[in-house]
N, C-alpha and C positions, 0 to 999 in steps of 0.2 A: 232356294235350297229344298231338296226333297225331304219329306218326313220319313225317316228310316226306322221309326219306332216299330218294334214287333207288334203284331196284331193279337197275340194271345200269349199264354204262359210260356216262359222260356223252357227249353228242353233241359232235363237234368244233367245231361252230359254235353260235351263239346268235341266235335271231331277236330283233331289236330293234324299238323303237318305243314311243311313249308309251302306246299303247292296245293291250296284248297281247290278242289274240283274233281274231275274224272279220275278214276284209278289209273295207275301206270298201265300202258298197253292199250288204252282206249283211243289214242290218237288215230284219226283217220277212219275210225270204224263207225258206220251208221248206227244211230241210236235204236235200240231194240224196242219193240212195242208199237202200238198204233197211235199213241199220243205224241204230237210233234214237240220238239224241244221248245221249252218256254223261253221267254226273253231272259229270265233270271238264269236259266241253265246256259244260255249262250254267253251271258256275262261271266259265269263261273269258268267257262272254257278259256275266255280271254284273260281273265284275272290270274288264272293258274299258269298261263303261258302255254297251254296245250295247243292253242291255235293262234295264228297271227295274221291270217289273210282271210278274205271272204270265201275263197274256194275251200280253204281248210275248214271253215265253219260248216259249209255245206256238206263236205265229206264226213265230218265228225258227227253231224246230227241227222243227215238224210233230208234236210230241208231243201225246198226249191230255191232258186235264185231270188224270186220275189219275196218269199218268206224270210230268207236271210236278210235281204235289204230292209224289210219292214222292221225286224228286230234290231238291226244295227242302227237304223235311223233313230229309234227311241233311245238306244244306249249312247249314241253320239250326241243327241240333243240333251241328255242329262249331264254330260260332261264326264261321266265315269269312264268312258272309252274315247280315245282319240285316234286319228289316223295320221301316220307319218309317211312321207315319201322318202325313198332312198334305201340304200343297203342292197346286199346281194339277195339271191332267192331264199325264201324261207325253207326250213327243213321239209323235205318231201315235195318241193316245188321244182319243176324243170327250169334250168337256166336258159337264157336266151337273150337276144338283143332287145332293143326298144326301150321304153320308159322304165325307170326303176319301179319295182312293185310297191303298192300301198300297203303299209303294215298297220295292223290293229294292235293297240296296247292299252292296258289298264292305266288310267290317269291317277297317279298317286297324289297329284296336287289338286284334286277336285274337292278338297276340303281337308279338315284336320280332325284329330281325335285328341281329347284331353285325358291325361292319365294321372292318377294320384294313389300312391302306396302309403296309406295312413298307418303310422306306428304309435307306440306309447310315448316315445320321446323324440321321434323324428318323422316327418312326412316328406316323401319325395314326390315331386311334381314335374310334369313334362307336357309339352305339346309335340305330337307326333304326326307324320303324314299318313296317308291311307295305306301305305305298306307297313306301317308300324315302326318306322325309323324315327328316332328322337331328333327333333329339330332344335329344341332348346329345353333346358331343365333347370330346376332349382330345388334346394332343400329348405324345409322349414324346421328349425330347431325349436322345440317347444318344451314347456314345463311338463313333467311326467304326468300322464293321465288326464289331459284336458277333456272336457265334455264336448259334444257335437256343437252346442250353441256357441262355445268359445272358439273351437278350432275351425269349423266349417267356413265362417266368414273370412278367416285368414286364408284358407285354401282357395276360396273364390277370388279373393283379391290378388293372390299370387298367380293364379292361372290367368286372370285377366291381364296382369302385367306381362306374362310370358307371351300371350297372344299379341299384345301390342309390340313386343320385342321382335316378333317374326312378321309383323305387318299383316296380321289376319284379324278380321272382325268376328264377333260372336256368331254372326249368321253363317260363318264358314264351318262351325263346329258340327260334325255329324253325329258324334257320340261322346260320352264320358265314361271312362272305366275307372273304378275305385277298388281298392282292396283294404281289408281290415283284419286284424288277428281274430282268431276264434271262429266259431260256427256261424255261417251266414245263410239267411233266407234269400236265395238267389232270385226267386220270383218277385219278392217285395223290395229287394234292394236294401236290406237292413240286417244288422247284426242280430243273430238269434241267441247267442250265448258267448260272451267274451269276458272271462273273469278278470282279465288285465285291462279292460277298457270300460270301467264303470260309467253308467249313464248312456251307453250307446245301444243297449239291447232294445230291439224292436223300433228303433228310430229310423224312419226312411230318410235316405240321404238326397233323393232327387229334388225335394222342395228347396233345399239350400242352393241348388244350381240352376234355378229358373232364369237367372240372368243370361244364360246361354241358350235361351229360346226353347225350341221343341226338341233339342238334342236329347235322346234317351240316355238314361243313366243306368249303368250296370255295376253291381257290387258283388265281390266274391272274397273268399278267404285268401290270405296273403300267400300261403304255400301253393294253393291252386293256381293263382295267376303266375307265379314263378315257373310252375310246370308248363303253363301255356306259353311262356316266353321262349321255351325250347322248340317251338314249331319252326323257328329258324335257327336251329342249333342241333342238339343231340337227337331230337325227334326226326330229323332227316335220315338218321341211321337206325335209331332204336324205336320200336313201336310199343315196347313194354318197359315202363320206366317209373321209378319212384324218386321224386325230388324231395330231399330233406332240407328244411329250413332250420338251421341251427343258429339261433340268435339269442335274444333275451329269453324267448320261449322256443319250443320245439314243435314243429308241425311237418306234415308231409302232403305232397300233391301226388296223386296216383294216376298213372296213365296206363290203360290196358288196351292193347291192340289199337292204339291211336285215339282212344276215347278217354276223356277226363272223367274220373269217377268221383261224384260228390256224395253218394250215399243217399239213403232214404230221407234223412232229415238234414242233409248237408254236413254231416259230422264225420265223414270219411277222412282219414288222415290225422286224427287227433293223437298222434304218436306220443307227444310229451306227457300225456296223462295215462299212459299205460303203466300198470303197476310192475315194480321190480323189487326183488329182495334187497338190493343195494340201498333202496330208499325206505325200507321198512321203518315205520314210526316217525318219519320226517314229514313235516307239514308242507304241502305244496301251496303256492299262491292261489290255487283254485279252491282251497279250503279243505281238500281231502288229504289223505296221507299216503305215502308210498309211491307217488308218481315219479317217473324217471326224470322229469324236470327238476325235482328237488335235489338231484345230485348231478345232473348234466346240463340243465338250463343255464343260460348266461347270467340270469339274475341270481341263481344260487352260487355261481362261481364268484361273482362280484361280492356277494354277501360274505363268502368265506374269506376273501382277501381283506375285506374291511375288518372282520373279526380278528385277523392276524395283524392288524395295525397298518395295513397298506391302503393308501388313498387311491381308489379306483372309481371313476365316475360311471362307467358304462362298460358293457362287454366289448364294445369296439376298442376301448382303451386297453382292456386286459389282453385281448387277442393281439393287438399291436405290440404290447410288451412281450408276449410269448414269441412273436415273430422276430423281435429284436434280441432274443436270447435270455430274457429273464427266467431263471431256473424255476422259481415258484409258479410263475404264470404258465410256463411250459408244462409243468407237472399237472396243474389243474386242467388245462386244455386237453392234454392227452387222456387224462382220466375221464373227462367229459365224453370224449370219443369212445372210450372203452365201454362206459356205462350205456351210452346210446346204442352202441353196436350190439350189446346183449339183447336189447329189445328189437332192434332192427333185424337181427338174425331170424326172428320168427316171421317178420314181414317178408323177408326174402324167401323163406320156405313156403309161405302162404301164396305169394303172388308170382314168384319166379320171374322177376324182372330181368331184362337184359342189362340195365344200367341203374345204378344209384347215383344221383347227381346231388352234390352238396352245395348249398347256398346259405346266405345269411351272414351275419357279422363274424361268425367263427372262421369263415374262409380266409380272414386276414392271417390266420395261423394255420392254413390248410394242411401243410405237411405234418405238423404236430398232431392236429386233431384227427386227420385221416389215418395216421399211423396207429392210434389207439382204436379207432373204429374198425379198421381192417382186421386187427388182431382178434376181436371178439365176434365180428360177423362171420369170418371164415371158420372160427372155432365152433360157433353155435349153429350155423346153417348147414344143410346137407351138402355133401361133396358135389352132387349133381346140380343143385341150385346155384352153386358158386363157381362151377367149372368154367363158365365163360362170362361171369359177372364182371362188369366194368364199373369202377368207382371213379367219378370225375367231378371237377368243379363246374358251376354253371357257365354257360356260354357268355352271358352278358354281364357277369360280375355284379357290381353294386347297382347296375341299372336293371337287373332282372325284374324287379317289382314293377317299375313303370312300363317296361317293354311288355310285360305280361298283362298289365291292365289294358294297354292299347290293343294287344292281340285279342283279349277277351271281348272288348267292345266291338272291334272290327268284325270278328267272326259272327257277331249277332246282327250287325246292320248291313254287312256286305255278303251274307250268304245268299244263295240263289233265290230262296223263298222271300227274303226281306226285300231284295232288289225288285223282284217281280211285283210284290205288293205296292212298293213305292211308285214304280213307273206306270203300272196299270191304273193306279188310283188317280193319276194326273189327268 
């Protein structure tokens, strides 16, 4: 198995999109500049689907047949690329008689990536192929607020069981992607500040996963990875997008021109702790007062229901009640959307996204929640910023967390530079 670990600090942003590789319109155009296309860049062309034959590789890069053969030999030897016989002519290729053309394709089965969306009361886990598709998944229901020493061994045991279920060994794991609520130090793979996950701050998670060998571990904020999940979804159409996770807490993943924005300290998107007059004097679980979470977060809604004598265990239960027609639950969910929309309107004015994508447990009562959110977003944002604004649910629903964790890890270990390092170091 290749060591796909990054050789230096991770970039603060991540280029998104369903087709990682050359920009649209690059097909068949020789590569500009005097430096020949690297092995990693040839891999990116094949992985993105931009090229599927040796002749297309040559035309897209300007490489000689010998150079193309050399790079493809290394890629084929790694297992990341395979050749298939059969099928009609590739796009841009002349048709004719004789043997069927040999096609190049990215081998999605050349390994697996492990994904874990860690939450306060539930952790979602999955094994995914190298395209990021979920092969098998499972949820860990846990006591509220476990520490890393308590939860991470359970995570490892569950992931090991899932690997066994799909017949893969630990040596086949190319990367592990994890998400946790709150601000994350992406470079260190640790929580930086999470008021709802006590005991996790500055605890690096990679050491807990050594059972999976040299597979690098990447950790990011939960809303960020949900935004990354849209690389095979809304980001195929919209390049400027804000993903709002409305669940126990509230957060946002921001994508600007295809780039995930983490901010200087990884604190971009802390929407739930924006101050709002509606929460004036109310204490938030972060310890401050006046945060929008104190009136719109799932934990606040559950607390309100309990104060009214209604037994509700989690925001998932309350949202299901609202979807089922419970008048009190519907009112609280709609008001949550309204209060969040008041804060989100400023975000829409500031960033002018093409789309606002809604994810998290509140999506179980999507129509009710978004009815309130639309009301205040459109009332509070400028007419120009909302003229073509799309508000939509996440593409992958409740799987958005693990799909996004896999996408995050794969973009780190299968980008052109990482593959170049891994193969040339052999």
